[in-house]
Legacy VTK file of the C-alpha trace (Angstrom):
# vtk DataFile Version 3.0
C-alpha trace
ASCII
DATASET POLYDATA
POINTS 574 float
-25.747 28.514 -50.701
-23.283 30.569 -48.699
-20.297 28.765 -47.226
-20.378 28.391 -43.439
-18.123 30.898 -41.693
-14.931 29.498 -40.168
-14.861 28.937 -36.392
-11.837 30.371 -34.583
-10.481 29.763 -31.093
-7.387 29.722 -28.897
-5.825 26.927 -26.848
-2.707 27.529 -24.808
-0.474 29.625 -27.040
-1.997 28.129 -30.183
-4.753 29.338 -32.476
-7.197 26.953 -34.145
-9.539 27.320 -37.064
-12.286 24.918 -38.129
-13.968 24.930 -41.536
-15.692 22.245 -43.625
-14.338 19.210 -41.702
-10.775 20.522 -41.434
-9.182 21.701 -38.195
-6.029 23.821 -38.556
-3.799 24.530 -35.540
-0.964 27.058 -35.473
1.188 28.743 -32.878
3.405 27.051 -30.269
1.736 24.827 -27.654
-1.843 23.527 -27.634
-3.028 22.386 -24.227
-5.955 23.122 -21.930
-7.039 22.852 -18.309
-9.934 20.774 -17.050
-11.341 20.212 -13.588
-14.589 18.395 -14.249
-13.432 15.673 -16.651
-14.948 17.317 -19.748
-12.905 17.880 -22.901
-11.571 21.462 -22.549
-10.575 21.992 -26.164
-12.792 24.478 -27.920
-12.882 22.502 -31.142
-14.464 19.530 -29.358
-17.939 20.763 -30.352
-17.033 19.707 -33.906
-15.713 16.240 -32.965
-18.261 14.390 -35.124
-17.493 16.587 -38.167
-13.688 16.795 -38.062
-12.099 14.526 -40.678
-8.753 16.294 -41.141
-6.288 17.894 -38.703
-3.494 20.114 -40.043
-0.828 21.172 -37.570
1.118 24.018 -39.124
4.863 24.717 -39.029
5.927 26.407 -35.821
3.835 24.195 -33.529
5.935 22.475 -30.827
3.584 20.583 -28.515
0.187 19.100 -29.211
-1.467 18.094 -25.964
-0.147 18.232 -22.433
3.376 16.998 -21.630
2.820 14.440 -18.844
6.474 14.678 -17.821
5.837 18.247 -16.593
4.889 16.809 -13.233
1.221 17.873 -13.138
-1.413 15.153 -12.994
-3.513 14.505 -16.090
-6.493 14.612 -13.761
-6.269 18.399 -13.909
-4.474 18.841 -17.224
-5.502 16.861 -20.250
-3.612 15.742 -23.337
-6.497 13.885 -24.926
-6.871 16.424 -27.728
-8.695 14.153 -30.183
-9.450 11.027 -28.183
-12.264 8.993 -29.794
-12.724 11.297 -32.798
-14.022 8.372 -34.814
-14.395 10.306 -38.101
-10.866 11.715 -38.141
-9.084 10.255 -41.175
-6.091 12.487 -41.911
-3.463 14.133 -39.687
-0.674 16.341 -41.053
2.242 17.103 -38.724
4.932 19.825 -39.107
8.693 19.342 -38.882
8.774 21.616 -35.808
6.556 19.397 -33.659
8.422 18.064 -30.637
5.777 16.165 -28.681
2.354 14.593 -29.017
0.814 14.341 -25.565
-0.940 11.634 -23.607
-3.826 9.919 -25.425
-3.930 12.599 -28.107
-5.276 10.450 -30.979
-6.353 7.386 -28.975
-9.463 5.698 -30.298
-9.365 7.460 -33.691
-10.422 4.321 -35.516
-10.699 5.962 -38.974
-7.098 7.223 -38.828
-5.018 4.735 -40.835
-1.858 6.619 -41.891
0.539 9.115 -40.356
4.009 10.502 -41.080
6.089 11.603 -38.075
8.823 14.246 -38.180
12.325 13.594 -36.827
13.026 13.665 -33.073
9.398 13.816 -31.977
8.366 12.369 -28.610
5.229 10.228 -28.475
3.771 10.085 -24.990
1.774 7.192 -23.500
-1.308 5.951 -25.354
-1.278 8.814 -27.879
-2.392 6.484 -30.734
-3.693 3.564 -28.668
-6.699 1.859 -30.229
-6.521 3.901 -33.408
-6.855 2.436 -36.898
-3.200 2.994 -37.912
-1.864 0.560 -40.487
0.660 2.722 -42.348
3.203 4.552 -40.167
6.354 6.418 -41.192
8.413 6.391 -38.008
12.003 7.728 -38.088
14.440 5.939 -35.760
14.951 9.225 -33.891
11.364 9.151 -32.606
11.010 8.510 -28.853
8.098 6.127 -28.268
6.604 5.903 -24.787
4.388 3.266 -23.215
1.397 1.838 -25.116
1.602 4.448 -27.904
0.451 1.959 -30.564
-1.244 -0.600 -28.356
-4.269 -2.321 -29.917
-3.565 -0.944 -33.407
-3.301 -2.919 -36.671
0.140 -1.334 -37.135
1.578 -2.876 -33.983
0.257 -6.282 -34.956
2.410 -6.226 -38.115
5.711 -5.749 -36.255
6.223 -9.337 -35.078
7.079 -10.654 -31.635
9.924 -8.230 -30.936
8.996 -4.598 -31.507
11.989 -2.299 -32.102
11.307 1.284 -33.245
14.932 2.227 -32.775
17.954 0.055 -33.547
19.167 -1.806 -30.479
16.198 -0.846 -28.258
13.503 -3.426 -27.609
10.245 -1.565 -27.191
7.865 -4.459 -26.578
7.498 -8.205 -26.741
4.122 -9.327 -28.018
4.731 -13.015 -28.667
3.155 -15.938 -26.846
6.179 -18.189 -26.253
6.841 -19.464 -22.763
10.603 -19.457 -23.328
11.649 -16.106 -24.812
15.103 -15.568 -26.318
15.754 -11.858 -26.826
17.679 -11.343 -30.103
21.375 -10.515 -30.126
21.939 -6.856 -30.993
19.464 -5.565 -28.414
21.376 -3.111 -26.222
18.541 -1.721 -24.135
15.017 -2.739 -23.177
12.118 -0.381 -22.656
10.924 -0.457 -18.996
7.467 -1.788 -19.892
8.517 -4.202 -22.647
7.353 -7.317 -20.757
5.091 -5.850 -18.095
2.268 -8.150 -16.939
3.247 -10.939 -19.342
2.003 -13.944 -17.399
2.728 -16.407 -20.185
6.537 -16.249 -20.009
8.355 -18.726 -17.794
11.959 -18.415 -19.036
13.793 -15.455 -20.617
17.259 -15.584 -22.201
18.961 -12.182 -22.335
21.285 -11.217 -25.233
25.015 -10.756 -24.650
24.727 -7.262 -26.209
22.516 -5.884 -23.434
24.358 -3.006 -21.733
22.271 -2.838 -18.557
19.921 -5.340 -16.948
17.046 -3.781 -15.066
14.792 -6.359 -13.444
11.921 -3.860 -13.482
11.215 -4.886 -17.082
9.627 -8.044 -15.641
7.157 -6.295 -13.354
3.929 -8.289 -13.237
5.470 -11.344 -14.965
4.203 -13.624 -12.219
5.049 -16.928 -13.927
8.609 -16.031 -14.900
10.846 -18.364 -12.903
14.001 -18.815 -15.022
16.398 -16.197 -16.405
19.570 -16.801 -18.421
22.178 -14.023 -18.119
25.259 -14.158 -20.405
28.657 -13.340 -18.825
29.010 -10.257 -21.054
26.310 -8.490 -19.021
28.041 -6.937 -16.022
25.899 -3.928 -15.136
22.737 -4.380 -13.078
20.201 -1.876 -11.812
19.191 -2.431 -8.208
15.696 -3.974 -8.199
12.935 -2.396 -6.165
12.325 -4.215 -2.847
8.747 -5.035 -3.864
9.725 -6.477 -7.245
9.306 -10.226 -7.680
12.420 -11.601 -9.392
12.855 -14.854 -11.343
13.686 -17.617 -8.880
16.429 -19.286 -10.916
19.372 -17.558 -12.574
21.501 -19.365 -15.167
24.929 -17.935 -15.803
28.654 -18.455 -15.738
30.431 -19.139 -12.465
32.286 -16.045 -11.285
30.250 -13.685 -13.479
28.271 -10.633 -12.447
25.142 -12.765 -12.892
26.242 -15.020 -10.033
26.834 -12.013 -7.803
23.409 -10.613 -8.758
21.802 -13.920 -7.782
23.675 -13.993 -4.492
22.739 -10.433 -3.556
19.067 -11.096 -4.236
18.909 -14.579 -2.681
18.173 -16.270 -6.008
19.188 -19.794 -6.958
22.183 -19.760 -9.303
23.055 -22.552 -11.749
25.971 -22.740 -14.158
24.782 -25.191 -16.851
28.408 -25.856 -17.833
28.943 -27.512 -14.461
26.535 -30.270 -15.479
27.374 -30.976 -19.101
30.201 -33.506 -18.756
31.841 -34.359 -15.454
34.215 -36.764 -17.163
33.229 -39.722 -14.996
31.534 -43.069 -15.495
27.814 -43.463 -16.098
26.035 -43.512 -12.727
22.621 -44.486 -14.111
21.105 -47.244 -11.968
20.975 -50.762 -13.371
18.065 -52.595 -11.752
19.772 -55.931 -12.302
22.598 -55.079 -9.900
22.467 -51.598 -8.319
19.341 -51.902 -6.155
18.079 -53.969 -3.241
16.397 -57.270 -4.050
13.812 -56.593 -1.329
11.544 -53.648 -0.710
10.032 -51.353 1.864
7.983 -53.944 3.711
7.252 -54.815 7.331
7.640 -58.457 6.330
11.347 -57.630 5.924
11.897 -54.969 8.582
9.553 -56.198 11.313
7.846 -53.989 13.869
10.662 -51.578 14.697
13.873 -49.982 13.460
16.354 -52.657 14.479
19.989 -51.607 14.843
23.043 -53.373 16.176
24.129 -52.100 19.550
27.129 -50.258 18.133
25.092 -48.707 15.301
22.374 -47.570 17.721
24.940 -45.908 19.950
26.459 -44.036 17.019
23.049 -42.838 15.745
22.202 -41.435 19.168
25.620 -39.820 19.512
25.669 -38.201 16.074
22.043 -37.322 15.322
19.198 -38.125 17.652
20.614 -37.287 21.089
17.614 -39.192 22.432
17.786 -42.978 22.617
14.040 -43.336 23.216
13.346 -42.329 19.630
14.889 -45.610 18.481
11.954 -47.420 20.057
9.357 -46.014 17.674
7.172 -48.412 15.681
8.241 -49.165 12.101
6.384 -47.136 9.453
8.771 -47.428 6.527
12.492 -47.471 5.765
12.257 -45.800 2.369
14.866 -43.154 3.132
17.387 -45.708 4.378
16.808 -47.942 1.374
17.235 -44.979 -0.978
20.318 -43.529 0.714
22.101 -46.885 0.747
21.372 -47.408 -2.965
23.045 -44.047 -3.693
25.995 -44.859 -1.426
26.429 -48.313 -2.963
26.440 -46.844 -6.475
29.141 -44.421 -5.316
31.215 -47.311 -3.968
30.757 -46.160 -0.361
28.750 -49.152 0.836
31.061 -52.197 1.117
29.008 -55.030 -0.359
31.286 -57.822 0.852
30.944 -56.632 4.443
27.216 -57.071 4.102
27.497 -60.460 2.440
30.942 -61.900 1.602
29.895 -63.738 -1.543
27.788 -60.879 -2.966
28.930 -59.346 -6.256
26.504 -56.446 -6.337
23.836 -54.892 -4.131
21.003 -56.968 -5.521
22.773 -60.137 -4.324
22.571 -59.050 -0.678
19.967 -60.754 1.508
18.217 -58.895 4.350
20.132 -60.229 7.366
20.371 -58.526 10.731
23.420 -56.484 9.788
21.904 -55.404 6.453
18.706 -54.178 8.100
20.798 -52.359 10.672
22.766 -50.629 7.899
19.569 -49.518 6.150
17.975 -48.267 9.357
21.200 -46.497 10.340
21.107 -44.426 7.150
17.351 -44.061 7.496
18.078 -41.721 10.404
19.998 -39.380 8.073
17.130 -36.839 7.803
17.715 -36.067 11.460
21.245 -34.920 10.655
21.259 -31.147 10.192
24.008 -31.389 7.561
21.686 -33.366 5.298
18.691 -31.115 5.922
20.621 -28.034 4.865
22.576 -29.629 2.007
22.836 -27.139 -0.875
20.536 -24.839 1.109
17.481 -26.490 -0.458
15.430 -26.383 2.731
14.312 -22.776 2.188
13.906 -22.809 -1.588
10.714 -22.851 -3.656
9.290 -25.953 -5.301
10.372 -24.760 -8.756
13.900 -24.074 -7.511
14.184 -27.534 -5.978
12.931 -29.251 -9.108
15.204 -27.180 -11.354
18.267 -28.108 -9.292
17.224 -31.750 -9.380
16.901 -31.653 -13.178
20.431 -30.287 -13.527
21.747 -32.880 -11.085
20.158 -35.577 -13.226
21.787 -34.209 -16.387
25.151 -34.967 -14.803
24.405 -38.596 -13.878
25.538 -40.139 -17.223
28.990 -38.536 -16.816
29.689 -39.215 -13.162
27.103 -37.185 -11.245
25.565 -38.976 -8.295
21.915 -40.036 -8.215
19.863 -38.077 -5.664
17.696 -39.027 -2.725
14.413 -37.176 -3.179
11.963 -36.789 -0.311
8.433 -35.589 -0.856
5.091 -35.261 0.808
2.334 -37.393 -0.705
-1.208 -36.219 -1.365
-2.374 -38.033 1.769
0.064 -36.092 3.949
2.589 -38.887 4.370
6.246 -38.729 3.356
8.262 -40.879 1.015
11.838 -41.054 -0.249
13.106 -42.430 -3.567
16.206 -42.362 -5.764
16.284 -40.093 -8.832
18.870 -41.345 -11.312
18.278 -39.885 -14.795
16.156 -37.986 -17.323
14.016 -39.110 -20.206
11.998 -37.364 -22.922
8.734 -38.643 -24.351
4.982 -38.150 -24.075
3.083 -39.090 -20.944
-0.393 -37.975 -19.921
-1.544 -38.011 -16.313
-4.827 -36.521 -15.106
-5.357 -34.905 -18.496
-1.970 -33.128 -18.515
0.703 -34.129 -21.049
4.343 -34.052 -19.962
7.349 -34.346 -22.267
10.002 -34.899 -19.608
10.412 -37.168 -16.663
12.920 -38.004 -13.934
13.615 -41.706 -13.635
12.955 -43.066 -10.153
13.934 -46.151 -8.171
11.221 -46.608 -5.575
11.631 -49.116 -2.741
7.917 -49.877 -3.065
8.623 -51.142 -6.611
12.125 -52.367 -5.908
12.799 -54.637 -8.889
11.204 -52.710 -11.745
10.942 -49.177 -13.119
7.286 -48.329 -12.580
6.008 -45.447 -14.735
3.642 -44.358 -11.987
6.506 -43.738 -9.557
8.501 -41.447 -11.872
8.418 -37.658 -11.582
6.925 -35.946 -14.674
7.546 -32.246 -15.305
7.103 -29.348 -17.710
10.554 -27.930 -18.511
9.174 -24.395 -18.961
6.814 -23.956 -16.036
8.484 -26.559 -13.765
5.063 -27.895 -12.834
5.293 -31.583 -11.942
3.475 -34.686 -10.774
4.197 -38.113 -9.275
1.171 -40.160 -10.359
1.257 -43.116 -7.965
1.300 -40.904 -4.868
-1.115 -38.276 -6.174
1.534 -35.555 -6.042
0.769 -32.555 -8.271
2.421 -29.140 -8.191
1.568 -26.126 -10.355
2.394 -22.538 -9.388
-0.708 -20.628 -8.440
-2.852 -23.776 -8.293
-4.762 -23.751 -5.030
-5.113 -27.518 -4.782
-1.472 -28.613 -4.929
-1.166 -32.176 -3.665
2.158 -33.034 -2.104
5.501 -31.351 -2.643
9.228 -31.971 -2.746
10.661 -31.734 0.756
14.332 -32.186 -0.025
16.905 -33.416 -2.524
20.450 -34.551 -1.828
23.182 -36.133 -3.920
25.947 -35.261 -1.498
27.374 -38.688 -0.756
30.047 -37.051 1.386
27.331 -35.831 3.743
25.385 -39.071 3.554
28.451 -40.943 4.715
29.915 -38.302 7.000
29.610 -40.875 9.822
30.181 -44.284 8.180
28.308 -47.252 9.500
30.281 -49.167 12.169
30.707 -52.489 10.383
31.672 -55.544 12.481
34.774 -57.583 11.756
34.731 -59.680 8.627
34.849 -62.946 10.600
31.815 -65.153 10.027
30.768 -67.481 12.843
29.826 -70.888 11.541
26.149 -71.505 12.169
25.290 -67.843 12.888
22.310 -67.727 10.515
20.826 -64.486 11.905
24.123 -62.589 12.163
23.815 -61.716 15.853
27.398 -62.793 16.556
26.621 -66.055 18.369
25.543 -69.551 17.403
22.291 -70.528 19.097
18.999 -72.406 18.779
17.577 -69.276 17.092
19.911 -69.938 14.150
18.650 -73.508 13.807
15.036 -72.267 13.881
15.809 -69.667 11.176
17.444 -72.291 8.943
14.584 -74.724 9.468
12.027 -72.080 8.470
14.054 -71.270 5.382
14.170 -74.915 4.325
10.382 -75.101 4.629
9.909 -71.813 2.688
8.683 -69.916 5.767
11.422 -67.321 6.067
14.877 -66.027 5.143
18.388 -66.771 6.309
20.267 -63.524 6.966
23.778 -65.020 6.638
23.436 -68.042 4.304
27.206 -68.454 3.971
27.468 -69.064 7.729
25.193 -72.103 7.618
26.509 -73.714 4.422
28.275 -76.147 6.731
28.880 -78.919 4.192
30.467 -76.431 1.769
28.482 -77.328 -1.337
27.085 -73.783 -1.878
23.573 -75.018 -1.167
21.440 -74.945 1.946
19.776 -78.258 2.658
18.759 -80.666 5.410
22.377 -81.794 5.837
23.376 -78.237 6.822
20.589 -78.194 9.428
21.772 -81.536 10.800
25.373 -80.276 11.050
24.199 -77.105 12.802
22.251 -79.108 15.401
25.350 -81.234 16.004
27.442 -78.086 16.626
24.871 -76.880 19.144
24.790 -80.251 20.905
28.580 -80.425 21.102
28.620 -76.948 22.609
26.315 -78.198 25.334
LINES 1 575
574 0 1 2 3 4 5 6 7 8 9 10 11 12 13 14 15 16 17 18 19 20 21 22 23 24 25 26 27 28 29 30 31 32 33 34 35 36 37 38 39 40 41 42 43 44 45 46 47 48 49 50 51 52 53 54 55 56 57 58 59 60 61 62 63 64 65 66 67 68 69 70 71 72 73 74 75 76 77 78 79 80 81 82 83 84 85 86 87 88 89 90 91 92 93 94 95 96 97 98 99 100 101 102 103 104 105 106 107 108 109 110 111 112 113 114 115 116 117 118 119 120 121 122 123 124 125 126 127 128 129 130 131 132 133 134 135 136 137 138 139 140 141 142 143 144 145 146 147 148 149 150 151 152 153 154 155 156 157 158 159 160 161 162 163 164 165 166 167 168 169 170 171 172 173 174 175 176 177 178 179 180 181 182 183 184 185 186 187 188 189 190 191 192 193 194 195 196 197 198 199 200 201 202 203 204 205 206 207 208 209 210 211 212 213 214 215 216 217 218 219 220 221 222 223 224 225 226 227 228 229 230 231 232 233 234 235 236 237 238 239 240 241 242 243 244 245 246 247 248 249 250 251 252 253 254 255 256 257 258 259 260 261 262 263 264 265 266 267 268 269 270 271 272 273 274 275 276 277 278 279 280 281 282 283 284 285 286 287 288 289 290 291 292 293 294 295 296 297 298 299 300 301 302 303 304 305 306 307 308 309 310 311 312 313 314 315 316 317 318 319 320 321 322 323 324 325 326 327 328 329 330 331 332 333 334 335 336 337 338 339 340 341 342 343 344 345 346 347 348 349 350 351 352 353 354 355 356 357 358 359 360 361 362 363 364 365 366 367 368 369 370 371 372 373 374 375 376 377 378 379 380 381 382 383 384 385 386 387 388 389 390 391 392 393 394 395 396 397 398 399 400 401 402 403 404 405 406 407 408 409 410 411 412 413 414 415 416 417 418 419 420 421 422 423 424 425 426 427 428 429 430 431 432 433 434 435 436 437 438 439 440 441 442 443 444 445 446 447 448 449 450 451 452 453 454 455 456 457 458 459 460 461 462 463 464 465 466 467 468 469 470 471 472 473 474 475 476 477 478 479 480 481 482 483 484 485 486 487 488 489 490 491 492 493 494 495 496 497 498 499 500 501 502 503 504 505 506 507 508 509 510 511 512 513 514 515 516 517 518 519 520 521 522 523 524 525 526 527 528 529 530 531 532 533 534 535 536 537 538 539 540 541 542 543 544 545 546 547 548 549 550 551 552 553 554 555 556 557 558 559 560 561 562 563 564 565 566 567 568 569 570 571 572 573
């Protein structure tokens, strides 16, 4: 049989010849125009027969150069896209560029050797069958060149075609630490990675361009070493990580400031050199809880305390007449102040050694209610500028505050909205690691909480459980659950504050230390009301607010003899 005659054609400034499954291209540049979406290359009629492509010496460009500024809608670079029988490609040393999508989808193509200094444009081998690639470090690799190929899968999490330049990250870790030695990062290295939540940059990076995180919608934490001091201005539409970790005074701090991001220097929280401020439930908390049986129907204050609250915060005395619906904030704030040594225990109860010894007398309830009005003070609301920060930012700051508690950092008052729409305040005083599962979600970290609704014990249900990577969290007892992007979030953190200087910016106006004998309710006078209070106490029907004032026989016990002596004092007074 006679051999089939060779087919010959021209494309751009190149000549092509096809014979017996082999396509040979020679000349300078092979490209073609198209306006209707069809493949414009003359050899395309042999697409099912072509098994070998030989590009001869002298060729410079194969396919259209997308950087030329003309849309690929009218000019195509897809020279051999989806040629599923193509097995062998031979490239010359003179080739400078392989254009957009040139060999994409060539599933039978498993090996290729690239010449030095060639430029590979987007998607030119995407979805091909490449497993064996000889790629000199001088090759310039554009976006998605080897995407969805067996070759790319063999390169590990961090893909680097050229020393020092990170081309792509294809791992699945939530916290990603970019290796030291990386000096530059390809613009699309992390694009649309929704799995990452925290990235640590290497100190060797010469320029940080936030555009590398475009589409990384769950990335909320970024660690920037102090060695990085050059930053590209992010596009206005670009969503940046909410929390920046760095060194105080570094360019990272300035970057965070300029972009309104929350900045944390972890070194500020490692060791403050102070005493352990972790709460001890046997001495550092109130012996009574957030109950109307203790606080009554309203927010009782001494006359002097009420006047100071109105003067400093409320500006409206009528607000003091509201019905009681909880004193959780006041209970929490006073626990923090007492731990800091700013709540004078002996002024509340002279014989008390620690906070838990203090009984709920009139003055004590007034103190708690006085500090309960703190949320109305603008200084507290805006403390650390947390009022306009995201949930993840607030939780992250709280975590770092808690890391400092064992070495002198103050516990924090945390306010949050419950799932029912109410509000509650507690004291956060430390961190703990472990395994806890709530509503089918397992958490490995939690913030320890003193809750005035569980005032004598640490109740697991009242603690705040969180994921250190995503900063999702829950508070089981109150049905609080936060997860970014979850449409049914229940409750949220309203505010956090460990600024005891602000909490006590206007100290409570304590009365003189003088105790009036027989003044059981602490109202400053001795009256029949004191005898009634003592009588109820002796019959287990109530409390005595100032027990030391009615221990009239001096035996450190309250008994019927003290009641008899009190009645005698009242009779003698007429």
